[in-house]
C-alpha positions in Angstrom: 154.2 71.2 198.2 154.2 71.3 202.0 154.7 67.5 202.2 157.7 68.0 199.7 159.4 71.0 201.9 159.1 68.3 204.7 160.8 65.6 203.3 163.7 68.1 202.1 164.0 68.9 205.9 165.3 65.2 206.1 169.0 65.2 206.4 170.5 64.4 203.2 172.4 61.1 204.0 168.5 59.9 204.8 166.6 61.2 201.8 168.2 58.3 199.8 165.9 55.9 202.1 163.8 53.8 199.9 160.4 54.8 202.0 161.8 58.6 201.8 162.1 57.8 197.6 158.7 56.0 197.7 156.9 58.9 199.3 159.2 61.6 197.4 157.8 59.7 194.0 154.1 59.6 195.7 154.3 63.4 196.3 155.3 64.1 192.9 152.8 62.1 191.3 150.0 63.3 193.2 151.2 66.8 192.9 151.0 65.9 188.7 147.9 64.7 189.2 146.3 67.4 190.9 148.1 69.9 188.6 146.4 68.3 185.6 143.0 68.2 187.1 143.3 71.8 187.8 144.2 72.3 184.4 141.1 70.6 183.3 138.9 72.2 185.3 140.2 75.7 184.2 139.7 74.6 180.7 136.2 73.5 181.4 135.1 76.4 182.9 136.8 78.6 180.3 135.1 76.4 177.6 131.6 76.9 179.6 132.4 80.6 179.8 133.3 81.3 176.3 130.0 79.1 175.0 128.3 80.9 177.7 129.6 84.4 176.2 128.8 83.3 172.5 125.3 82.5 173.5 124.7 85.9 175.0 126.3 87.5 171.9 124.0 85.2 169.9 120.6 86.0 172.2 121.6 89.6 171.2 121.8 89.2 167.5 125.8 89.6 167.4 126.6 86.8 165.2 130.2 87.8 164.8 130.9 88.4 168.2 129.6 84.8 168.9 131.7 83.5 166.1 134.6 85.2 167.2 134.4 84.0 170.8 133.7 80.5 169.2 136.9 80.6 167.2 139.3 81.4 170.2 138.2 77.9 171.6 141.3 75.3 170.8 140.6 73.3 167.8 140.1 70.0 170.1 137.3 71.5 171.6 135.5 72.8 168.2 134.7 69.1 167.8 132.6 68.8 171.0 129.1 68.4 170.0 128.0 71.1 172.4 130.2 73.4 170.5 129.5 72.4 166.9 125.8 72.8 168.1 126.2 76.3 169.1 128.4 77.0 166.0 125.5 75.3 163.2 123.1 77.4 165.7 125.2 80.4 165.3 125.8 80.0 161.5 121.8 79.4 161.1 120.7 82.4 163.3 123.2 84.5 161.3 121.4 83.2 158.1 118.2 84.0 159.1 119.0 87.2 160.3 120.5 87.8 157.1 117.5 87.0 154.8 115.1 88.8 157.2 117.5 92.0 156.3 117.7 91.3 152.9 114.0 91.2 153.0 113.4 94.3 155.0 115.7 96.2 152.9 113.9 94.8 149.9 110.5 95.6 151.3 111.9 99.1 151.9 113.1 99.0 148.3 110.0 98.0 146.8 108.0 100.6 149.0 110.1 103.4 148.0 109.8 102.0 144.2 106.0 101.9 144.6 105.7 105.2 146.1 107.8 106.9 143.5 105.7 105.0 140.6 102.3 106.1 142.6 103.7 109.5 142.2 104.7 109.1 138.9 101.4 107.7 138.0 99.6 110.4 139.8 101.3 112.8 138.0 100.6 111.1 134.7 97.2 111.1 135.5 97.1 114.9 136.1 98.9 115.3 133.1 96.9 113.1 130.7 93.9 115.1 132.9 95.2 118.4 131.5 96.1 117.0 127.8 92.4 115.7 127.7 91.1 119.3 129.1 92.8 120.7 126.2 91.9 118.2 123.6 88.3 118.9 124.7 88.8 122.6 124.4 89.9 122.6 120.9 87.2 119.9 120.0 84.4 122.5 121.5 86.1 125.5 119.3 85.7 123.0 116.3 82.5 122.7 116.9 82.1 126.3 117.4 83.6 127.4 114.2 87.0 128.7 115.7 89.6 126.9 113.6 92.7 128.8 115.1 91.8 128.5 118.8 91.1 124.9 118.2 94.5 124.5 116.7 96.2 126.6 119.5 94.4 124.1 122.2 95.5 121.2 120.1 99.1 122.3 119.6 99.3 122.8 123.4 97.9 119.1 124.4 100.7 118.0 122.0 103.5 120.0 123.7 102.3 118.2 127.1 102.7 114.8 125.8 105.3 112.4 127.7 108.2 111.7 125.5 108.7 108.5 127.3 104.9 107.3 126.5 105.2 107.2 122.5 102.3 104.9 122.4 100.3 107.2 124.5 101.3 110.1 122.2 100.5 108.5 119.3 97.2 107.8 120.4 96.2 111.3 121.3 97.8 112.3 118.1 95.4 110.0 116.3 92.4 111.4 118.4 93.5 114.9 117.1 94.0 114.0 113.7 90.1 112.7 113.6 88.9 115.5 115.2 90.7 117.9 112.9 89.4 115.7 109.4 85.9 115.5 111.1 86.2 119.3 111.0 87.4 119.8 107.4 84.6 117.8 106.2 82.0 120.0 108.2 83.4 123.3 107.3 82.1 125.2 103.8 85.3 127.6 104.3 87.8 126.0 101.7 90.8 127.7 103.4 89.7 126.1 106.7 88.9 122.8 105.2 92.4 122.6 103.6 94.1 123.8 106.8 92.4 121.3 108.7 92.5 118.3 106.3 96.4 119.1 106.1 97.2 119.0 109.5 95.3 115.7 110.2 96.9 114.1 107.7 100.0 115.3 109.3 99.3 114.2 112.7 98.1 110.6 111.6 101.0 110.3 109.4 103.0 111.0 112.8 101.2 108.7 114.7 101.2 105.9 112.4 105.3 106.3 111.9 105.5 106.0 115.9 104.0 102.5 115.5 100.4 103.6 116.3 97.4 101.4 115.2 94.7 103.5 116.5 91.5 103.3 114.5 91.7 107.2 114.1 94.9 107.7 112.2 94.0 104.9 109.4 90.8 106.4 109.5 92.0 109.9 108.3 94.7 108.2 106.1 91.9 106.4 104.5 89.5 109.5 104.0 92.5 111.3 102.4 92.9 108.3 100.1 89.4 108.5 99.3 89.6 112.2 98.4 92.5 111.8 96.2 90.8 108.6 94.3 93.2 106.4 95.6 90.6 103.9 96.6 92.9 100.6 97.0 95.0 102.4 99.4 91.8 103.9 101.5 90.2 100.4 101.7 93.5 99.2 103.0 93.2 101.8 105.8 90.0 101.4 106.7 90.6 98.1 106.9 93.1 99.1 109.6 90.7 101.2 111.4 88.0 98.3 111.5 90.7 96.0 113.0 91.4 98.8 115.7 87.8 99.5 116.3 85.4 96.7 115.0 82.2 98.4 116.3 82.3 101.9 114.5 79.7 102.2 111.9 81.5 104.8 110.0 84.5 102.9 109.5 82.4 100.0 107.7 80.8 102.9 105.8 83.6 104.4 104.3 85.1 100.9 103.3 82.1 100.6 101.6 82.6 103.8 99.6 86.1 102.6 98.9 85.3 99.0 97.6 82.3 100.5 95.6 84.7 103.1 93.8 86.7 100.0 92.3 83.9 98.1 91.4 83.9 96.0 94.5 80.2 96.0 94.9 79.7 92.4 96.7 82.2 93.6 99.3 80.9 96.9 99.5 77.3 95.5 100.0 78.8 93.7 103.0 80.7 96.7 104.5 77.4 98.8 103.9 75.3 96.0 106.1 77.8 96.2 108.4 77.6 99.6 108.9 73.7 99.6 109.2 73.6 96.8 111.9 76.1 98.6 114.0 73.9 102.0 113.5 70.2 101.0 112.4 69.6 105.1 112.1 72.8 105.8 109.6 70.6 106.6 106.4 73.6 107.2 103.9 74.9 103.4 105.0 71.4 102.5 104.0 71.2 104.9 100.5 74.8 103.4 99.5 73.6 99.7 100.4 70.8 100.1 97.9 73.2 101.8 95.5 75.4 98.8 95.4 72.5 96.0 95.4 71.2 98.1 92.3 74.4 97.9 90.7 74.3 94.0 91.4 70.7 93.5 90.0 69.2 93.0 93.6 66.8 95.6 93.1 64.6 93.8 95.8 67.1 94.7 98.2 68.0 98.2 97.0 64.7 99.3 96.9 64.3 98.2 100.8 67.4 100.1 101.6 66.5 103.4 99.5 63.0 103.0 101.7 64.8 103.0 105.0 67.2 105.5 104.1 64.2 108.2 103.7 62.2 106.6 106.6 65.1 107.4 108.4 65.7 111.0 106.9 62.6 112.2 105.6 64.6 114.5 103.7 66.6 112.4 102.1 66.3 113.6 98.5 68.5 111.1 96.4 67.1 108.1 98.4 63.5 109.1 97.1 64.9 109.4 93.5 66.6 106.0 93.5 63.5 104.5 95.1 61.4 106.0 92.3 63.6 104.8 89.3 63.4 101.3 90.6 59.7 101.4 91.2 59.4 102.8 87.5 61.4 100.1 86.0 59.1 97.4 88.0 55.8 99.1 86.8 54.8 100.2 89.9 54.2 103.6 88.4 52.0 105.0 91.4 54.8 104.1 93.6 57.3 105.8 91.1 55.6 108.8 91.1 55.0 109.1 94.5 58.4 109.0 95.3 59.7 111.3 93.0 56.9 113.9 93.9 57.9 113.7 97.3 61.7 114.6 95.8 60.2 117.3 94.0 58.5 118.9 97.6 61.8 118.7 99.2 63.6 120.6 96.4 61.1 121.8 93.7 63.9 123.4 91.7 66.6 120.3 91.1 67.3 119.7 87.9 68.7 116.5 88.5 64.9 115.0 90.2 63.2 115.9 87.2 66.2 114.6 84.9 65.7 111.3 86.7 62.0 111.5 86.9 62.0 111.9 83.1 64.1 109.0 82.8 62.1 106.7 84.7 59.1 107.9 82.5 60.9 107.6 79.5 61.8 103.8 80.4 57.9 102.7 80.8 57.1 104.2 77.8 55.1 107.4 79.1 56.6 109.9 76.5 54.5 112.9 77.0 55.3 112.8 80.9 59.0 112.2 80.4 59.3 115.3 77.7 57.6 117.3 80.7 59.9 116.4 83.2 62.9 117.0 80.9 61.9 120.6 80.1 61.4 121.3 83.8 65.0 119.7 84.4 66.2 122.1 81.8 64.4 125.0 83.2 66.1 124.7 86.4 69.1 123.9 85.0 72.2 126.0 85.8 73.1 126.8 82.3 76.6 127.5 83.2 77.0 123.7 84.0 74.1 122.6 81.1 73.9 119.1 81.4 74.2 117.5 77.7 72.6 114.2 78.8 69.1 116.1 79.5 68.9 117.6 76.3 69.8 114.4 74.7 66.9 112.6 76.5 64.3 115.0 76.0 65.4 114.9 72.3 64.6 111.0 71.9 61.1 111.3 74.1 60.6 113.9 71.5 61.4 111.8 68.1 59.1 108.8 70.3 56.4 111.1 69.6 57.8 111.8 66.0 58.0 115.7 67.1 61.3 115.5 64.8 61.6 119.3 64.6 61.2 120.1 68.3 63.8 117.0 68.8 66.3 118.4 66.2 66.5 121.4 68.1 67.3 119.5 71.5 69.8 117.0 69.7 71.7 119.9 68.2 71.8 121.5 71.8 73.2 118.4 73.5 75.6 117.5 70.5 77.1 121.5 71.1 77.5 120.4 74.8 79.0 116.8 74.7 82.3 117.6 75.3 82.0 117.5 79.0 80.2 114.1 78.9 81.7 110.6 78.6 82.7 108.8 75.6 79.6 106.3 76.0 77.1 109.4 76.1 79.0 111.4 73.6 78.4 108.4 71.3 74.9 108.2 72.0 74.3 112.0 71.8 75.8 112.2 68.1 74.0 109.0 66.9 70.6 110.8 68.1 71.6 113.9 66.4 71.9 111.9 63.2 69.0 110.2 63.6 67.2 113.4 64.2 68.8 114.8 61.1 67.7 111.5 59.2 64.2 112.3 60.1 64.2 115.9 59.4 65.0 115.0 55.5 69.1 115.6 56.0 70.6 113.0 55.1 74.0 113.8 53.9 74.4 115.4 57.5 72.8 112.3 59.1 75.1 110.1 57.3 78.2 112.2 58.3 77.2 112.1 62.0 76.6 108.5 61.7 80.1 107.9 60.2 81.5 110.2 63.1 80.1 107.7 65.5 81.8 104.7 63.6 84.9 106.4 64.0 84.9 106.5 67.6 83.1 103.1 68.0 83.2 100.9 65.0 81.0 98.4 66.5 78.1 100.5 66.7 75.1 98.4 65.2 72.5 100.9 65.5 74.9 103.5 63.4 76.0 101.1 60.8 72.2 100.1 60.4 71.0 103.6 59.9 73.9 104.6 57.7 73.4 101.4 55.5 69.5 102.4 55.2 70.3 105.8 54.2 73.2 104.4 51.3 70.1 102.3 50.1 68.0 105.3 49.9 70.7 107.1 47.5 71.3 104.2 45.6 74.9 103.5 47.2 74.5 99.6 47.6 77.8 98.8 47.7 78.5 101.1 50.7 75.3 99.9 52.2 76.5 96.4 51.8 80.0 97.3 53.3 78.5 98.9 56.4 75.8 96.5 57.0 78.0 93.4 56.6 80.0 94.6 59.4 76.8 95.1 61.5 75.7 91.6 60.5 79.2 90.2 61.8 78.3 92.1 64.8 74.8 91.0 65.6 73.7 88.4 63.4 70.1 88.1 64.9 69.3 92.1 64.2 66.0 92.3 62.7 67.0 95.9 61.0 70.4 94.5 59.9 69.0 91.6 57.8 66.2 93.6 56.8 68.5 96.8 55.2 70.9 94.0 53.6 67.9 92.2 52.1 67.1 95.5 50.6 70.8 96.1 49.4 70.9 93.0 47.8 67.7 93.7 46.1 68.7 97.0 44.4 72.0 95.2 43.3 69.4 92.8 41.5 71.5 89.7 43.5 68.3 88.1 44.8 69.3 84.8 46.0 71.4 87.3 48.6 68.1 89.4 49.3 66.0 86.2 50.0 68.5 84.8 52.6 68.6 88.2 54.4 64.5 88.8 54.3 64.1 85.6 55.7 66.5 85.9 58.4 64.6 89.0 59.4 61.1 87.1 58.9 62.5 84.5 61.5 63.0 87.0 63.7 60.1 88.8 63.4 57.5 86.7 61.6 54.7 89.0 61.3 56.4 91.8 59.7 54.3 92.5 56.5 56.7 94.9 55.0 59.5 92.5 55.0 57.4 89.8 53.5 56.2 91.9 50.7 59.8 92.6 50.3 60.9 88.9 50.4 57.7 88.4 47.9 59.5 90.7 45.3 62.8 89.1 45.7 61.3 85.5 44.9 59.9 87.4 41.7 63.0 89.0 40.6 64.9 85.8 41.0 62.2 84.3 38.9 60.8 81.6 41.9 57.3 82.7 41.0 55.8 80.0 43.2 57.6 81.3 46.3 56.8 84.7 45.2 52.8 84.1 44.7 52.8 82.3 48.2 54.4 85.0 49.7 52.2 88.1 48.3 48.8 85.9 49.2 50.2 86.0 53.0 50.8 89.9 52.5 47.3 90.6 51.2 46.0 88.1 53.7 47.3 90.0 56.4 46.6 93.6 55.1 43.9 93.5 52.6 44.7 97.4 51.7 47.7 96.4 50.4 47.5 97.5 46.9 50.9 97.5 45.7 50.9 94.0 46.9 47.7 93.2 44.6 49.5 94.9 41.7 52.6 92.8 42.1 50.8 89.6 43.0 48.8 89.9 39.8 52.2 90.1 37.7 53.1 86.8 39.3 50.4 85.2 38.4 50.8 86.1 34.8 54.3 84.9 35.2 53.0 81.7 36.2 50.2 81.5 33.1 47.5 82.0 35.9 45.8 84.6 34.0 42.1 83.8 35.9 43.9 84.5 39.1 45.6 87.4 37.8 42.3 89.0 36.7 40.8 88.6 39.7 43.3 90.4 41.7 43.7 93.2 39.3 39.6 93.4 39.0 39.3 93.5 43.1 42.2 96.3 42.7 40.5 98.2 40.2 37.4 97.8 42.2 38.3 98.9 45.5 41.1 101.3 44.7 40.0 102.9 41.2 42.8 105.3 41.1 45.6 103.0 42.3 48.2 103.2 39.4 45.2 103.2 37.0 46.9 103.2 33.6 49.2 100.2 34.4 46.2 98.2 36.2 44.0 98.7 32.9 46.6 97.9 30.8 47.3 94.4 32.7 43.8 93.6 32.0 43.8 94.2 28.8 46.6 92.3 28.0 45.0 89.2 29.8 41.6 89.8 27.9 43.5 89.5 24.5 
């Protein structure tokens, strides 16, 4: 600037000199260069200052300020390597800072959530403790017999159940339901029993409706179904209970009961075995295992199970009775007597024990002892609930001992009580009463009773056989043949049926048919001498004298005192022209039993001698 001022002081006429002009141009050029340099240095300083400010802002964590400072740089400078590096660094540090901030916010949020959850869990644990306390108080009240107090505690517990945890609520309702049902089974008070059972059923249904698969609810519903004789539903509920709690012996036990009631004895046997394995001290499970095993004709397993039941519970009367029954069938009379005696010692006034003992004794043919046992059963029987089977059984053993008059009395009483019996027993009672009447000589009443049996059971072979025999005795051969022919269709291998058919045809003088049925009877019982004599008589009637002679000879060989057969054999010999043999048989008869049909024997001998 000063050089320019000096040149400007040169007179105007000299300023156009070339040397002045050259210097002026040089001054202008150097000034321009100096100005450009100054501006460049200023821009560089400003840039450096801004970069320093931006770094300082970055170091302070003020990423927005740093970005703002960098944004004030000219576009040309923003492309510089150092500026780009700082911009990238600012962006990276901002991103990292944001990530840290987000993580911290998430940590704070989670911590708050965890604290809230812990607080809620603590509150829930306290609530559950209070609920369990009320349930425990309810159970204690039930154990003490205070039903109303128990229900009050249970209701309080249910009011406390959380509405936002239906699974837990259902589980607790299920627990209460089982406690109520168990108490209903334990009480003898009818009103309490119904109240407890109804409440248990309601809670169990509520629990299941909310989707609960808790074992207790299914157990209660199974027990209700079992009580109502809905055995298939009971089975399904107990299976669900077992699925939820496969280690509960009681669930398998009740499942076995439901299966047994449906006749599923094999499945029931498996269920009772599972129950005994889970609880080896559970006497009722062993008893019922014996029961179903007996139904499966597995008497060995049954006896082992019954014995195990009374070994666990020495007062298990029914187990002793059942074991005694099996031992009697097996011929172990001493063991059977010991078992029944033990049952009688436990309860000497139990009519059923004497009834079972009598049946076991009758089965082995000890009719006298059976008679005594049945009479004791009647003596201890509640006469307002008189058992027709006991009177019936007593009558049968009396008939077996030919105490016909006394048998008739008890047969009549069983007949008068038969309304309470099942259909099979009713027919047996009626048949037995008919038999007693028959043995007492009351043929018409016996026939009426046999017909009553056939009205209810047309396929009763014994009734048909006895009725046919009575018709035979009354000379009603056609009626006898009609009744007995149907019996023959039902059981062609029945000895009595064949023998009585032979008698009926013999009376009608249809000897061919008579011979057929007598032969059948002998094939069934080859040593029956009465049938053989009947066959001989039929041969004689058919004029098959050779066969008749052989048959009669077999009869007297088996029974040398069958005097009627000696007489009939002599007649057959006469028919065959064998007078010598006829005389031999008649002489023997006259010598050994001189009073037997004396006139007829004498007449036949006289005719031979002529």
